[in-house]
PAKERO-739296 format. One record per residue: x, y, z of N, C-alpha, C, O in turn; residue in one letter. Coordinates in nm, 2 decimals, padded with zeros to 4 digits, always signed. Atoms other than C-alpha are relative to their C-alpha. Layout:
BEGIN
X,Y,Z,X,Y,Z,X,Y,Z,X,Y,Z,a
...
END
This chain:
BEGIN
+00.12,+00.06,+00.02,+01.92,+02.27,+11.24,+00.01,-00.13,-00.08,+00.08,-00.12,-00.18,m
-00.01,+00.12,+00.07,+01.89,+01.91,+11.13,-00.10,+00.00,-00.12,-00.19,+00.08,-00.13,t
+00.09,+00.01,+00.11,+01.71,+01.80,+10.81,-00.14,-00.03,+00.05,-00.24,+00.03,-00.01,r
+00.14,+00.03,-00.05,+01.42,+01.66,+11.01,-00.07,+00.12,+00.06,-00.18,+00.14,+00.03,g
+00.06,-00.13,-00.05,+01.37,+01.98,+11.20,-00.04,+00.10,-00.11,-00.14,+00.16,-00.10,q
+00.03,-00.09,+00.11,+01.39,+02.18,+10.88,-00.12,-00.04,-00.07,-00.20,+00.04,-00.11,a
+00.12,+00.05,+00.07,+01.13,+01.96,+10.72,-00.13,+00.03,+00.08,-00.23,+00.07,+00.02,a
+00.12,-00.03,-00.08,+00.89,+02.01,+11.01,-00.03,+00.15,+00.00,-00.14,+00.19,-00.01,i
+00.02,-00.15,+00.01,+00.95,+02.39,+11.01,-00.06,+00.04,-00.14,-00.15,+00.12,-00.14,v
+00.05,-00.03,+00.14,+00.89,+02.40,+10.63,-00.15,-00.04,-00.01,-00.23,+00.03,-00.06,r
+00.14,+00.05,+00.01,+00.57,+02.19,+10.67,-00.10,+00.10,+00.08,-00.20,+00.13,+00.03,f
+00.08,-00.09,-00.07,+00.44,+02.42,+10.94,-00.02,+00.14,-00.07,-00.13,+00.19,-00.07,v
+00.01,-00.12,+00.07,+00.52,+02.73,+10.74,-00.09,-00.01,-00.13,-00.17,+00.08,-00.16,l
+00.09,+00.03,+00.12,+00.34,+02.58,+10.43,-00.14,+00.00,+00.04,-00.23,+00.05,-00.02,i
+00.13,+00.01,-00.06,+00.04,+02.50,+10.64,-00.05,+00.14,+00.04,-00.17,+00.17,+00.02,c
+00.04,-00.13,-00.04,+00.03,+02.85,+10.78,-00.03,+00.09,-00.12,-00.12,+00.17,-00.12,a
+00.03,-00.08,+00.12,+00.05,+03.00,+10.43,-00.13,-00.04,-00.06,-00.20,+00.04,-00.11,a
+00.12,+00.05,+00.05,-00.23,+02.78,+10.32,-00.12,+00.06,+00.08,-00.22,+00.10,+00.02,w
+00.11,-00.06,-00.09,-00.44,+02.89,+10.62,-00.02,+00.15,-00.02,-00.13,+00.20,-00.02,a
+00.01,-00.14,+00.03,-00.36,+03.25,+10.55,-00.07,+00.03,-00.13,-00.15,+00.12,-00.14,a
+00.07,-00.01,+00.13,-00.48,+03.21,+10.19,-00.14,-00.03,+00.02,-00.23,+00.04,-00.04,g
+00.14,+00.03,-00.03,-00.80,+03.05,+10.31,-00.07,+00.11,+00.07,-00.18,+00.14,+00.04,q
+00.05,-00.11,-00.08,-00.85,+03.33,+10.56,-00.03,+00.12,-00.09,-00.13,+00.19,-00.08,t
+00.02,-00.11,+00.09,-00.80,+03.59,+10.29,-00.12,-00.02,-00.09,-00.19,+00.08,-00.12,l
+00.11,+00.02,+00.09,-01.04,+03.43,+10.05,-00.13,+00.01,+00.07,-00.23,+00.05,+00.02,t
+00.12,-00.01,-00.08,-01.30,+03.40,+10.33,-00.03,+00.15,+00.03,-00.15,+00.19,+00.03,w
+00.02,-00.14,-00.04,-01.25,+03.76,+10.44,-00.05,+00.09,-00.12,-00.13,+00.18,-00.10,a
+00.03,-00.09,+00.12,-01.28,+03.91,+10.09,-00.11,-00.07,-00.09,-00.13,-00.02,-00.20,f
+00.11,+00.07,+00.07,-01.55,+03.66,+09.97,+00.04,-00.04,-00.14,-00.03,-00.01,-00.24,a
-00.06,+00.04,+00.13,-01.33,+03.52,+09.69,-00.02,-00.15,-00.01,+00.08,-00.22,-00.01,l
+00.02,+00.15,+00.00,-01.49,+03.17,+09.67,+00.05,-00.07,-00.12,+00.10,-00.18,-00.11,d
-00.03,+00.06,+00.12,-01.41,+03.10,+09.31,+00.16,-00.02,-00.01,+00.20,-00.12,-00.07,r
-00.15,+00.01,+00.02,-01.03,+03.16,+09.33,+00.07,-00.03,+00.13,+00.19,-00.01,+00.15,i
-00.06,+00.02,-00.14,-00.98,+03.06,+09.70,+00.11,-00.11,-00.01,+00.21,-00.09,+00.06,g
-00.09,+00.11,+00.01,-00.80,+02.74,+09.61,+00.13,+00.04,-00.07,+00.24,+00.01,-00.03,l
-00.11,-00.05,+00.07,-00.57,+02.92,+09.37,+00.09,+00.09,+00.08,+00.21,+00.08,+00.08,i
-00.07,-00.09,-00.09,-00.47,+03.19,+09.62,+00.07,-00.08,+00.11,+00.19,-00.06,+00.13,i
-00.06,+00.08,-00.10,-00.40,+02.93,+09.89,+00.12,-00.08,-00.05,+00.22,-00.09,+00.01,s
-00.10,+00.08,+00.06,-00.20,+02.71,+09.66,+00.12,+00.09,-00.04,+00.24,+00.05,-00.02,a
-00.11,-00.09,+00.04,+00.00,+03.01,+09.53,+00.09,+00.04,+00.12,+00.21,+00.04,+00.12,a
-00.07,-00.04,-00.13,+00.09,+03.12,+09.89,+00.09,-00.12,+00.05,+00.20,-00.10,+00.09,l
-00.07,+00.12,-00.05,+00.19,+02.76,+09.99,+00.12,-00.03,-00.09,+00.22,-00.07,-00.04,a
-00.11,+00.03,+00.09,+00.40,+02.71,+09.68,+00.11,+00.11,+00.01,+00.23,+00.08,+00.00,i
-00.10,-00.11,-00.03,+00.57,+03.05,+09.74,+00.08,-00.03,+00.12,+00.20,-00.01,+00.12,g
-00.07,+00.03,-00.12,+00.66,+02.95,+10.09,+00.09,-00.12,-00.02,+00.21,-00.13,+00.03,v
-00.08,+00.12,+00.03,+00.79,+02.61,+09.96,+00.13,+00.04,-00.07,+00.23,-00.01,-00.04,l
-00.12,-00.04,+00.07,+01.03,+02.79,+09.72,+00.09,+00.09,+00.09,+00.21,+00.09,+00.07,f
-00.08,-00.09,-00.09,+01.14,+03.05,+09.98,+00.07,-00.07,+00.10,+00.18,-00.03,+00.14,l
-00.07,+00.07,-00.10,+01.23,+02.79,+10.23,+00.07,-00.12,-00.05,+00.10,-00.22,+00.02,t
-00.06,+00.11,+00.07,+01.40,+02.56,+09.98,+00.13,-00.04,+00.06,+00.16,-00.16,+00.07,e
-00.13,+00.04,-00.05,+01.75,+02.57,+10.13,+00.00,-00.01,+00.16,+00.11,-00.01,+00.21,d
+00.01,+00.01,-00.15,+01.63,+02.55,+10.50,+00.05,-00.14,+00.04,+00.00,-00.24,-00.01,l
-00.05,+00.12,-00.05,+01.83,+02.28,+10.67,+00.11,-00.06,-00.07,+00.17,-00.16,-00.04,g
-00.12,+00.05,+00.08,+02.10,+02.23,+10.41,+00.13,+00.06,+00.06,+00.13,+00.17,+00.11,r
-00.12,-00.05,-00.05,+02.45,+02.26,+10.53,+00.06,+00.11,-00.09,+00.06,+00.10,-00.21,p
-00.06,-00.11,+00.07,+02.63,+02.58,+10.44,+00.15,-00.03,-00.02,+00.21,-00.10,+00.06,r
-00.15,+00.02,+00.02,+02.98,+02.58,+10.29,+00.08,+00.08,+00.10,+00.04,+00.19,+00.14,a
-00.09,-00.07,-00.09,+03.25,+02.68,+10.53,+00.06,+00.12,-00.07,+00.06,+00.13,-00.19,a
-00.05,-00.12,+00.05,+03.42,+03.01,+10.49,+00.11,-00.02,-00.11,+00.11,+00.04,-00.21,a
-00.11,+00.02,+00.09,+03.73,+02.87,+10.32,-00.01,-00.14,-00.06,+00.08,-00.19,-00.13,g
+00.01,+00.14,+00.04,+03.60,+02.52,+10.24,+00.00,-00.02,-00.15,+00.05,-00.13,-00.20,g
+00.01,+00.01,+00.14,+03.55,+02.58,+09.87,+00.13,+00.05,-00.07,+00.14,+00.05,-00.19,l
-00.12,-00.06,+00.06,+03.89,+02.74,+09.82,+00.12,-00.09,+00.00,+00.24,-00.05,-00.02,k
-00.11,+00.10,-00.01,+04.10,+02.42,+09.86,-00.01,-00.10,-00.11,-00.12,-00.14,-00.15,y
+00.00,+00.11,+00.11,+04.21,+02.18,+09.59,+00.13,-00.07,+00.03,+00.24,-00.02,+00.03,w
-00.11,+00.09,-00.03,+04.44,+01.89,+09.67,+00.08,+00.05,+00.12,+00.20,+00.04,+00.13,r
-00.06,-00.04,-00.13,+04.50,+02.02,+10.02,+00.07,+00.14,+00.00,+00.12,+00.17,+00.10,g
-00.07,-00.14,+00.00,+04.63,+02.37,+09.91,-00.11,+00.10,-00.03,-00.21,+00.07,-00.10,r
+00.10,-00.11,+00.03,+04.45,+02.70,+09.90,+00.02,+00.04,-00.15,+00.13,+00.04,-00.20,r
+00.00,-00.03,+00.14,+04.36,+02.80,+09.55,+00.04,+00.15,-00.02,+00.11,+00.19,-00.11,v
-00.02,-00.14,+00.01,+04.38,+03.18,+09.61,+00.11,+00.05,+00.09,+00.11,+00.17,+00.12,d
-00.11,-00.05,-00.08,+04.69,+03.20,+09.81,+00.09,+00.09,-00.08,+00.11,+00.07,-00.20,d
-00.08,-00.10,+00.07,+04.93,+03.48,+09.72,+00.15,-00.03,+00.02,+00.23,+00.06,-00.01,d
-00.14,+00.04,-00.01,+05.25,+03.29,+09.78,+00.07,-00.01,-00.14,+00.00,-00.06,-00.23,e
-00.07,+00.02,+00.13,+05.51,+03.30,+09.50,+00.02,-00.15,-00.02,+00.07,-00.21,+00.07,p
-00.01,+00.14,+00.02,+05.52,+02.97,+09.34,+00.12,-00.03,-00.09,+00.17,+00.06,-00.16,r
-00.12,+00.03,+00.08,+05.81,+02.79,+09.18,-00.05,-00.03,-00.15,-00.16,+00.00,-00.19,g
+00.03,+00.02,+00.14,+05.83,+02.69,+08.82,-00.11,-00.10,-00.03,-00.19,-00.08,-00.12,r
+00.09,+00.11,+00.03,+05.63,+02.37,+08.84,-00.13,+00.01,+00.09,-00.22,-00.07,+00.07,w
+00.13,-00.01,-00.08,+05.37,+02.48,+09.10,-00.01,+00.14,+00.05,-00.11,+00.17,+00.12,n
END
């Protein structure tokens, strides 16, 4: 998923959370705190989908330093 696609998906999910909050406040006649409930749901979705679209680290990509594996079990010489 590209960053652009992830941004669109996040936007749609945030809008859906806002709409769900508005629907809940209408269904339970909570007029005074309707904005707070909708905003809380939208912000919650924003934080839950924070890493959507970011590249993930490869399985062994973080285990290399200067072209060599960090956690290899090979016996090393005196200087390396």
